[in-house]
C-alpha positions in Angstrom: -17.1 48.6 -35.8 -14.5 46.6 -33.2 -16.6 43.9 -34.8 -16.8 44.9 -38.2 -12.3 45.7 -37.7 -11.8 42.1 -36.2 -14.6 40.5 -39.4 -12.3 42.2 -42.0 -8.5 41.0 -40.6 -9.9 38.0 -40.0 -10.9 37.6 -43.6 -8.0 39.5 -45.7 -5.3 38.2 -43.0 -6.5 34.5 -41.5 -3.4 33.3 -40.3 -1.6 36.2 -39.2 -5.4 36.5 -36.6 -5.0 33.2 -35.5 -1.2 33.4 -35.3 -2.1 36.7 -32.2 -5.0 34.8 -31.2 -3.4 31.4 -30.1 -0.4 33.7 -28.4 -2.8 35.9 -26.7 -4.2 33.0 -25.2 -1.5 31.0 -23.9 -0.5 33.9 -23.0 -3.7 34.4 -20.2 -2.5 30.1 -20.1 0.1 30.9 -18.2 -1.2 33.7 -15.9 -4.3 31.5 -14.9 -1.5 29.0 -13.3 0.6 31.4 -12.6 -1.8 32.9 -10.1 -3.2 29.4 -9.0 0.3 28.4 -7.7 0.3 31.7 -5.5 -3.3 30.8 -4.4 -1.9 27.8 -3.5 1.0 28.8 -1.8 -0.6 31.5 -0.1 -3.0 28.4 1.2 0.0 26.2 1.9 1.1 29.1 3.9 -1.7 29.5 6.3 -3.1 25.5 7.0 -2.3 24.6 10.5 -1.0 21.0 9.5 1.9 21.7 7.5 4.8 21.3 10.0 7.6 24.4 9.7 10.9 25.0 9.3 13.6 22.6 7.9 14.0 22.0 3.8 13.0 18.6 3.5 10.3 16.4 5.5 11.3 12.6 6.0 7.9 9.9 5.2 7.3 7.1 6.0 7.9 4.9 1.7 4.2 5.5 0.6 3.0 8.0 2.3 1.2 10.7 0.9 1.5 13.9 2.6 -2.3 14.4 1.0 -3.6 11.6 2.5 -2.4 13.0 6.0 -3.7 15.9 5.5 -7.0 14.7 4.8 -7.7 12.0 7.3 -8.0 9.6 4.3 -7.3 5.6 5.6 -3.9 5.1 4.0 -3.0 7.8 6.5 -4.3 6.6 10.1 -1.6 5.3 12.6 1.5 5.7 10.2 4.9 6.2 11.9 8.4 6.0 11.0 9.8 2.6 12.9 13.1 3.2 15.1 12.7 7.0 14.8 15.5 7.1 16.7 18.0 5.3 14.5 17.2 6.9 11.9 18.0 10.2 13.2 20.8 8.6 14.9 22.7 7.1 12.5 21.7 8.6 9.2 19.6 12.0 9.3 22.0 13.4 12.1 24.8 11.2 11.7 28.9 12.1 11.3 28.9 10.2 7.9 25.8 13.2 6.0 27.2 16.3 8.6 28.1 18.3 5.3 24.9 18.2 3.5 22.9 18.2 7.1 23.0 20.7 9.1 20.2 20.0 11.3 17.5 17.5 12.1 14.3 17.0 14.2 11.7 14.7 14.7 7.7 16.4 14.5 4.6 15.1 15.5 2.1 16.8 13.7 -1.8 16.5 13.9 -1.7 12.6 15.5 -5.3 11.5 16.3 -5.3 10.4 20.4 -8.3 9.9 22.7 -8.4 12.0 26.3 -10.4 10.2 28.8 -12.4 13.0 30.8 -11.8 12.2 34.7 -16.1 11.6 34.6 -15.1 8.4 32.5 -16.0 10.2 29.5 -13.6 9.4 26.0 -12.9 12.7 23.6 -10.8 12.6 19.9 -8.2 15.3 20.4 -5.1 16.3 18.2 -1.9 16.3 19.6 1.5 17.4 18.5 5.1 16.8 19.7 8.4 17.6 18.9 11.8 18.7 20.7 12.5 21.7 21.1 15.9 22.2 20.9 16.0 20.3 17.4 13.1 21.9 16.5 14.5 25.6 17.2 17.7 24.3 15.5 15.8 23.7 12.0 14.8 26.9 12.7 10.8 25.3 13.2 11.0 27.4 17.2 8.1 29.0 18.2 7.7 32.7 19.2 7.3 31.8 23.4 6.1 34.7 25.7 5.8 33.6 28.4 7.3 30.2 30.1 10.2 28.1 29.5 10.2 26.0 26.3 13.3 23.5 26.4 14.3 19.9 26.4 12.7 17.6 29.5 15.1 14.7 30.3 13.3 12.0 28.2 14.2 14.7 24.8 17.2 14.2 25.9 17.5 11.2 26.1 16.4 10.1 22.6 18.2 12.4 20.9 21.8 11.9 23.1 21.3 9.1 25.9 24.4 8.3 27.1 26.0 5.0 26.2 24.4 2.5 29.1 20.8 4.9 28.7 21.5 3.6 25.0 21.7 0.0 25.7 19.2 0.1 28.4 16.6 1.6 25.7 17.7 -0.9 23.2 18.2 -4.3 24.6 15.6 -4.5 28.1 13.7 -7.8 28.7 10.1 -8.5 27.7 6.8 -10.3 29.6 5.6 -12.5 26.7 2.9 -11.1 25.3 -1.0 -12.1 25.1 -0.2 -14.5 22.1 2.5 -16.1 23.3 1.9 -16.6 27.1 2.1 -19.3 28.9 3.7 -21.0 25.8 7.0 -23.4 26.8 8.8 -22.3 23.6 9.1 -18.5 24.5 12.6 -18.3 25.0 15.0 -15.1 25.7 18.8 -14.6 26.3 21.4 -12.8 26.2 24.8 -14.1 24.1 28.3 -12.9 24.0 31.1 -14.3 22.4 34.7 -14.0 22.1 37.2 -15.0 20.5 41.3 -14.6 20.3 43.9 -12.8 18.8 45.0 -16.0 16.6 41.2 -16.9 15.7 42.6 -20.2 17.0 39.7 -20.0 20.6 36.4 -19.0 21.5 34.0 -18.9 23.8 30.1 -19.0 23.5 28.1 -17.5 26.5 24.8 -17.4 26.8 22.7 -16.5 30.1 19.4 -17.8 28.5 15.5 -18.0 30.0 13.1 -20.2 28.6 9.6 -21.4 29.5 6.7 -20.4 30.4 8.6 -17.2 31.3 6.5 -14.7 34.6 3.7 -18.0 35.4 2.6 -18.5 38.2 3.1 -22.1 37.7 7.4 -21.9 37.6 6.9 -23.7 34.8 9.9 -22.1 33.9 13.8 -21.5 34.3 16.9 -19.9 34.0 21.2 -21.1 32.7 24.3 -20.0 32.1 25.8 -21.8 29.4 29.0 -22.1 28.6 31.1 -23.1 25.5 34.5 -23.4 25.5 36.1 -23.7 21.7 39.4 -25.0 20.4 40.2 -25.4 16.8 40.3 -28.5 16.0 39.4 -30.3 19.3 36.1 -30.8 20.6 34.2 -28.3 22.2 33.6 -28.3 26.5 30.1 -27.5 27.5 29.7 -25.9 30.9 26.0 -25.6 32.0 24.4 -23.7 35.2 20.6 -24.2 35.9 18.4 -22.0 38.2 14.6 -22.1 38.6 12.0 -19.1 38.2 12.6 -18.1 42.2 16.5 -17.3 41.7 15.7 -15.5 38.3 15.7 -11.6 38.3 14.5 -9.3 35.1 13.8 -6.4 34.4 11.1 -5.1 31.2 13.4 -2.0 31.7 16.7 -2.2 31.4 19.4 -5.2 30.6 20.3 -6.5 33.4 19.9 -9.6 33.7 20.3 -12.3 37.7 20.4 -16.0 36.3 21.4 -17.2 40.5 24.8 -15.8 40.7 25.2 -15.2 37.8 24.7 -12.0 36.2 25.0 -9.6 33.4 25.7 -5.5 34.2 25.5 -2.1 32.2 28.3 0.0 33.9 27.3 3.7 33.9 29.7 3.6 31.0 27.5 1.6 28.9 30.2 -1.8 28.9 28.3 -5.1 29.8 30.1 -6.8 33.2 30.3 -11.1 32.7 29.9 -12.7 36.0 28.9 -16.7 36.4 30.1 -19.7 37.1 29.3 -23.1 35.5 30.4 -27.2 35.9 31.3 -29.2 32.9 28.8 -31.4 31.4 29.9 -34.5 32.0 32.3 -34.0 34.4 34.0 -32.1 37.6 35.4 -29.2 36.1 33.9 -26.1 37.4 34.1 -22.8 35.1 34.2 -18.7 36.0 33.3 -16.1 33.6 34.5 -12.4 34.3 34.8 -10.6 31.5 34.1 -6.3 29.9 33.0 -6.2 27.3 32.9 -2.8 25.3 30.5 -1.6 22.4 31.9 0.5 19.8 30.3 3.2 19.3 27.6 3.4 17.0 28.1 -0.1 16.5 24.4 -1.2 16.7 21.9 -3.2 15.2 18.9 -1.2 16.5 16.3 -4.4 16.7 13.7 -6.0 14.2 11.6 -8.7 14.2 12.7 -10.9 10.9 10.0 -13.2 10.7 6.1 -12.8 9.7 3.4 -15.0 11.9 5.9 -15.4 14.7 6.4 -13.8 18.1 10.0 -12.9 17.5 12.9 -10.5 18.0 16.2 -9.6 18.3 19.0 -7.4 18.6 22.5 -6.4 18.5 23.8 -3.4 21.0 26.9 -4.3 20.2 27.5 -6.1 16.7 31.2 -4.4 17.2 33.0 -4.6 20.6 35.8 -5.7 22.6 36.4 -7.6 25.8 38.8 -8.5 28.6 38.6 -10.0 31.8 39.7 -14.1 32.2 37.6 -16.6 32.0 39.1 -20.1 34.3 38.5 -23.3 33.7 39.5 -24.8 37.4 42.9 -23.0 38.1 44.0 -22.7 34.3 43.2 -19.3 33.2 42.4 -17.6 29.6 43.6 -14.1 29.9 41.4 -11.3 27.3 42.6 -7.9 27.0 41.0 -6.1 24.1 40.0 -9.4 22.4 37.4 -9.4 19.1 33.6 -9.7 21.0 29.9 -10.1 20.2 27.0 -9.7 22.0 23.4 -10.0 20.7 20.0 -10.2 22.8 17.4 -12.6 21.2 13.6 -13.2 22.2 10.5 -14.9 21.2 8.1 -18.4 20.0 11.4 -20.3 18.6 8.4 -23.7 18.1 9.6 -25.3 14.9 11.7 -22.0 13.1 15.3 -22.3 12.1 17.9 -19.9 10.5 20.7 -18.7 8.8 22.4 -15.8 10.9 26.3 -14.6 11.3 28.6 -11.8 12.0 32.4 -10.4 11.1 34.6 -8.3 10.9 35.8 -7.7 7.6 39.0 -4.8 8.6 37.4 -1.8 9.0 33.7 -3.4 8.0 31.5 -5.1 10.4 28.5 -6.6 8.9 25.6 -9.3 10.5 22.9 -11.1 8.1 19.9 -13.1 9.2 17.2 -14.4 8.0 14.2 -16.8 10.7 12.7 -19.2 8.7 9.5 -19.8 10.0 7.6 -23.4 10.6 5.6 -22.7 7.4 7.6 -21.0 5.4 10.1 -24.2 3.9 9.0 -23.7 0.6 9.6 -20.6 0.4 12.5 -18.6 1.8 12.7 -16.0 3.6 14.8 -13.4 1.7 18.2 -12.0 4.2 18.9 -9.0 5.3 22.7 -8.0 5.3 24.0 -5.1 7.5 26.6 -3.2 7.2 28.4 -0.7 9.5 32.1 1.0 9.8 33.7 3.6 12.0 31.1 5.9 11.4 28.4 3.7 12.8 25.5 2.3 10.1 26.6 2.0 6.1 24.0 0.2 3.8 21.0 -2.0 4.5 22.1 -5.1 1.7 19.2 -7.9 0.3 20.8 -10.9 -1.4 18.6 -13.1 -2.5 20.0 -16.4 -0.6 23.2 -18.5 0.6 24.6 -20.3 -1.6 26.7 -23.2 1.3 28.9 -25.2 -0.2 28.2 -28.5 2.0 31.6 -30.3 1.2 32.9 -30.4 5.1 31.6 -34.1 7.5 30.8 -32.9 11.7 29.7 -36.0 13.3 27.1 -35.4 16.3 25.5 -38.3 18.3 28.2 -40.8 16.2 26.2 -39.7 13.0 28.0 -38.1 9.2 26.6 -34.5 8.7 27.5 -33.0 5.8 27.8 -29.1 7.2 29.6 -25.8 4.7 33.3 -25.7 4.4 32.4 -22.0 1.8 29.3 -19.8 2.4 29.0 -16.7 -0.4 25.8 -14.0 -0.8 25.6 -11.7 -3.3 23.8 -8.4 -3.7 23.3 -5.3 -6.2 21.3 -2.7 -5.2 21.0 0.3 -7.2 24.9 1.9 -7.5 26.3 0.1 -4.4 26.9 -4.2 -4.6 27.9 -6.5 -1.9 29.5 -10.1 -2.1 30.5 -11.9 1.5 31.9 -14.7 0.7 33.0 -17.5 3.8 35.7 -19.7 5.0 34.6 -22.4 7.6 37.5 -23.5 9.5 35.2 -25.7 12.4 32.3 -26.1 12.9 30.1 -27.9 15.3 26.4 -29.1 15.0 24.0 -30.0 18.3 20.9 -32.6 17.4 17.6 -30.2 18.6 15.8 -33.6 19.2 17.4 -34.1 22.3 16.0 -36.9 24.8 13.8 -34.0 27.8 14.7 -36.3 30.4 18.1 -36.0 30.4 17.8 -31.8 30.7 17.7 -30.3 34.3 14.5 -29.1 34.9 12.4 -27.7 32.1 15.2 -25.3 31.3 16.2 -25.8 27.5 13.0 -27.0 26.6 12.0 -23.9 24.5 14.3 -24.9 22.2 14.6 -28.1 22.5 12.5 -30.9 20.9 11.4 -28.9 17.8 10.1 -31.1 15.5 12.7 -29.2 13.1 12.9 -29.9 8.9 16.5 -29.9 9.7 17.0 -31.1 13.3 20.8 -30.3 13.4 21.8 -26.6 14.8 24.9 -26.0 13.2 27.3 -23.4 14.5 30.6 -22.3 12.9 34.0 -20.6 12.3 35.7 -19.0 10.4 37.2 -15.9 7.7 34.6 -13.6 5.9 35.9 -11.7 3.0 34.2 -8.7 1.6 34.1 -6.4 -1.5 32.0 -4.4 -3.8 31.1 -0.9 -4.1 28.9 1.4 -1.3 28.4 5.8 -2.5 31.1 5.2 -5.3 33.5 3.8 -2.1 35.2 0.1 -2.5 34.4 -2.0 -0.3 37.9 -5.0 0.6 38.5 -6.5 3.4 38.7 -10.5 5.7 38.1 -10.6 9.3 36.8 -13.8 11.7 33.2 -14.6 12.5 31.0 -16.6 13.6 28.1 -18.2 11.1 25.1 -20.2 11.9 22.3 -22.7 10.0 20.5 -25.8 9.9 20.8 -29.2 8.8 
C-alpha cells in the first residue's frame, strides 16, 4: 500500500515529491556530517599524542599535525629552533601581553633511544614540559603524590638571570669534526664603543685563530684594538699570545688571552681588561671598560650561510660602555657611551660579508649576510633584525643593499673606491622598511697581507683568504630608518658601524 501511494503521488505531483525527497536527503547528509564530527572530536579527546592545554599550538612552518601523529617522514626529528628565544621574545614578551596570557613549551611523543646497562638499545617515546608553564596554560597533570615543580634547569630556561643568558648564548665552541685542524678557523669577541659626538670610536677584538684546540699548538690568540678619530688615520694596537696562555670554555662566555680578559659579571655586564702595544710604535694601550647590554636587545645566534661552518650571535645589540681606554698617560673616559658586542666563530677561508648595526632613535637594527666562496654569482639575501625597548620587533629580508661608491680610501698607496651611502628596502605584507646609510668615515684593509710579517700565526684565520674582493672596508656613519610595522610608523636616525668588501 505504501509503495502504491508513493508511486501515485510521484505520478500526480512529481515536482513536489522530488523537492521533499531532496530536503529529506539534505537533512540526512547534515546529520551524518554532524555525527562524524562528533565522533572525530571524541577520538581526538582520547588521543594520547595530542598536547593538552592552551588555545593555540605553535609548530614549525610546513609541519602537518597529522604527519606528526602518524609518524611520517616529514614529522621525524622536527624541532623549533631557538625555542627559548621564541618563548621569551615573542609568545611571552610584554608586546603581546594583551593577547597572550600564558605560553608553555612542550615535547610530546619524541622518539629517543635508551641504552640499558647490558648494552641493549630500545626505542622509547619521551615527553617533556616545564611544570609551572604547563600549569599556567591549563595542561598540568593531577598529581596524586610526589612533587611536580620546576627544577633549576627549568628556571634557567624560562627565566635566566642576565649572566646566565649571556653564558648560554655567548659561550665558546670547539671546532666540529669537519673543521678540526683547519688553520682558517677563528672565533672572537668583538666590541665597539663611540663617543657622544660620534667623532671618536674604538673597535676591540679578543680573538683565537688557527687550529684551535690542536695539540700541536698551531693556534694562538690576540687582543686587537683600533682607535679612530674622524678624518685621521686609525691607530692599531695588538697583543699576541700563544695557545698555552689561552683559557676559554664551551659553557660560558669568559675568555682569557694572556693577561687580557673578557668576564661576564653577576649582573650580566661584560668587564673588558687588556694591554696592547701600538703597531709601528712604542705606545702602550690599556683597556678597562664595562659594557652593559640593554634588556631584550640581543640576537640569539644563527649560521647565516649554508655550506660553511660558521656562527654569529649578538648578546648586546644595544649597550652602554663606561670606563677608560688609555694610551701611554692619556686616557679617554667613557660614561654610558653607545656600545655593541657580538661573537663570531667558524671557518672563514674565501668568505666575505656585508654587515652593519646602528641605533636609530628608539630603534636598534642589525643587518648582514655572509657570502661563501661558491656564491659569487648568486648573492645571499640580507637579514635585517629590528628591536626596540620591548625587545624583538621585526625581521626583514631585503634582496640587496645598494651602495654608492663615491668615496676614495687609500690602502698601501692604492686608491680604493668605497661607499659614501647605501640603501636597503623591503616590503613584507603590510610592513615596510627603508634604511639609508650616510658614510662619514671609512678605512680599508688588504686581506692579502704577507703572513711572514705577522707575529706567529694568530691572524691566519682571517688573512690571505684569496678573496675576489680583497679589501675589507670598515665604515662609520649615520643610519636613518623609516617605514611601518604593524601599522606603527618607523622613524629615527643615529650612529652605527658597517662593513663590506671591495
